[in-house]
N, C-alpha and C positions, 0 to 999 in steps of 0.2 A: 598473673594480673587478676585482681579481684573485681567484683561487680562495680564498686564505686569508682575505681580507676577507669574502667571501660566507659562508664557513664559520663565521667568527666571529660574523657577524650572525645566522645561522641558529641557532647554538648559544645565543646570547644570548636569542633569542626562545623557544627550547625550554625554557631554564632558567626564564624568567619565567612560562611557562604551567604548568610542573610543580607549583609550590606551590599554584596555584589549583585544579588538578585534585585534588591531595591533600586540600586543605581541603574541597572538595565531597564527596569520597568519605568523609572522616572524619565530616562532618555526616550524610551518608546512613546510615553505619554506626551512628552514635550514635542516630539516630531508630529504626532497626530494632531495636537492642538494647533501647532504652527501651520500645518497644511489646511486645517479647517478655517483658521483665521485668514490665511492668504486667499482661500476660495471666497470667503464672505466679503473681504475687502475688494477683491477683483470683481465680484458680482455687483457690489455697490457702485464701484467706479464705472463698470460697464453700463449700469442702469442710468447713472448720471450722464454719461456720454450719449447714450441712446436718447435720453430725455432732451438734452441740449440739441442733438441733431434733429429730433422731431420738431422742436420749437422753431429751429431755423428753417426747416422745410415748410412748415405752416406759413411762416412769414414770406418766404420766397414764392410760394404758390399763388400769392395775391397778384403777382405780375409775371410769373413764369409758367407758361402753359405746358412745359415739358415735365412738370411735377404733377402727377395725377394722384390726388388724395380725395376720398369721398368726403363730401361736405354739403352743408346747406347754409344759406346766407340771406340776410335781408339788407338791401341797399337802399338808402334814401338819397336821392339826387335832387339838387335844386339848381335850376338854370335861370340866370338873369339875362334878359335881352334888353335891347335898346327901346326907348320910348315907353318903358314901364311894363313890358310884357314879362311874364314869369311862367315857369313850369316846374311842378314838383312831380317826382316819379318814385314810386316805391316798388322795387323789384324783389320778388321772392324767387330765389334760385336754388337749384340742387344739382349736384354732380355725383355720379356713382361710377367709381373706378374699380377695376379688378386686374389681377396679375395674369398675363397671358403666358409669360415665360420669365426666366431669371432676369432678362434684360428688356422686357417689354410690358407695358401696361396699356389698357384700353379703357375708354370712358364714354358715357353719354351725359348730356347736360340739358337742362330745361330752365328757361327764364320766363317768369310770368309777371308782367308789369301792370301796375295801376297808376294812372296818370291824372293829374289835376292841372288844367291849363287856364291861365288868366291872360286875356288878350291885351293889346296895347291901348293907349289912350284914344287913338283914332277909331278903334272898334268898340269903345265904351267899356273897356275892362270886363268883358263878358267872361263868366266862369263856366267851365265845362270839366266834368270828371267822369272817369270810367276805365274800362279795360284798354290796355295798349296792345302793341304787336308782340305776340309770343314768338320766342326763338328756341329752336331745338337743334342740338349739335351732337356730333360724335367725332371721336378722334383717338389717336394713339401717341405713345411716347416711347423712346428708346434710350436706355442708359448705355452710352458708348464707352465710358470709363468712369473713374471716380469723380472727374471734374467736367466731363462733357456729356451733354444730352441733346436730343433732338426730337421733334414731334410736330404733329399738325392734325388737321381735320377739316370738316366742312360743317357749316351752320346754315340752317334754313330760317330766314326771317319771314314770318307769315303775316299776311294782312288780316289781322283779327281785331283791330281796334273797334270799340263800340261807337266811335265817332271819328270821321276823317281827320279832325283836328288833332286827335290824340295819337295818330300813327303816321306812317310814311306813305300809305296807300299803294304799297308795292309788295310783291313776293320777290325775295332776293336771296341768291345763293352767295355764301361767304366762305370760300376756302382760305386756309391760313397755314403757315408753317413757321417754326421757330427753331433756333439753335441756341442752347444755353451753355455758358462757360463759367464755372466757379473760379474766378481769377485768384481769389484767396478764400480763406474761411469766412471772411466778412464782406466780400464783394462778388456779386453775380451779375453778369451781363446776358441779355436775352434778345438779340436782334431778331425781328419778326417781320414777315411780309404777309399782308392780308389783301385779298382781292374781293371786291363786291360787284355783283352784276345782277340787275333786276331781270326777272324772267316774265313778269306780268305787272302791269300798271293799272291803277284804278283812278277814277275821278280826274282824268285828264292830266295827271302828273307826268313829268318828264322821266324818261328812262334814266337809270342810275348805273354808272360804270366807272369805278375808281379804284386806285391802288393806294394802300397805306403802308409806309415803311416806318418802323419804330425801333427805338433802342431803349427798352426798359433796363433800369439798374436798381439793384437792391443792396443796401448797406445794412448788414446785421450789426446791431449794437448790443451791449450787455443788458442783462435783466429781461430777456425776451422781447426786445423792441427792435425796430428797424426804421430806416428812412428809404423811401422809394422815389425815383425820378424817372421821367420818360419824355423823350422827344419824338414827335411824330410828324412825318411829312406826308401829305395827301396830294395825289395827282388825279384830278377830275378829268377823265377822258371825254365826257359829254359836255364839258364847258371849256373847250379850247385848250385842253391839257393844262388847266390852271393849277398852280401849286399853292397850297396853304400849309402853315406850320403851327404846331401846337405843342405846348410844354405843360407838364403837370408835376406836382410835388406832393408827397404824402408821408404820413407817419403811421406806424402800426405798433400795437402792443399785444402780446400773447399773455393771457392770464396764466398764473402759475398753477392753480389748482384744478382748472378745467381746460380742455382744448378749445378755447374760444379766442379769436383774434378780433380786436377792435381797431378800425382803421379810419383815417380821414384823408381826403385828397382834394386839392384845389387845382383846377385846370384853366388855362388861358390861351386863347388863340392869338398868335403874334402879329398877324397881318390883317387886322380889322375883322370884318364879318358882323353879323347881326347879334351874336352872342357875346355878352360882356365877360362872363365867367361861368364856371360850373363847379359846384361843390358836392362832394359825396361823403356820406357817413355810412360805414358798413360794419355789420356784426356777422362773423363767420364762425360756424361750429364745425369742427373736424371730427369725423368718426375715426377713432383710434383703431389701428390695425391690430388684430389679435393673432398671435403666432402660436402654433401648436408646440407643446413642450417637447424638448429633444430627449 
């Protein structure tokens, strides 16, 4: 066998092996690309799911005290009373929450109100404005399962109003407890019990001692919006165990590009009383939770 024949055979063997190696490399490259693509799509889908869940939690947190998320808000409240009396209240609030364990959160809360009061016709529509009663609270919440939560705390209502007309003239303790159930992905019920008991009274006001039982419901809608409703029954132990009933209805929208929720609520007492209605407009900013990379 001469040199040319050997070279031809070697070339023939090399050409036959080259397509096999190319096919193996192509298959290997296809597997790698497929795995990378699957990871990217899975991450995008997970991000979308997490974003949707975060938006739903922000909307639920407006009425659900078992969801603790750090936030600040500005609430504008307008109360219309009989005989022409009115009251406007701007409340700057903040809540700071932190994780205690995998199933428990803790929080502290502060509410700082500024009040404008306009008296009725008999009092000559006198105008008074200033600081209202500050409220400080602390509480905790437990995640019992994917759909059940519970939590509560205690709030101190302080007599800090700059004018007695702008506050309740009492120091009051306000413990509360809630149980939340996500009936479906779009409906959450949060039955709540709240007890109020004044521990000091000023300006000859009567002692306060009453129980409030409420059933807030949140309906999650598409596009980061929700409808909220609440029925509340109040039992006034210092007024012959008198029962009063209140309902409210509200709508909320979470902005898509920033964690801000805009909400509006209208409240009406069902069995008379001096207040005709109450309207609230609230803007809430949520501090997003940052997670350490895994």
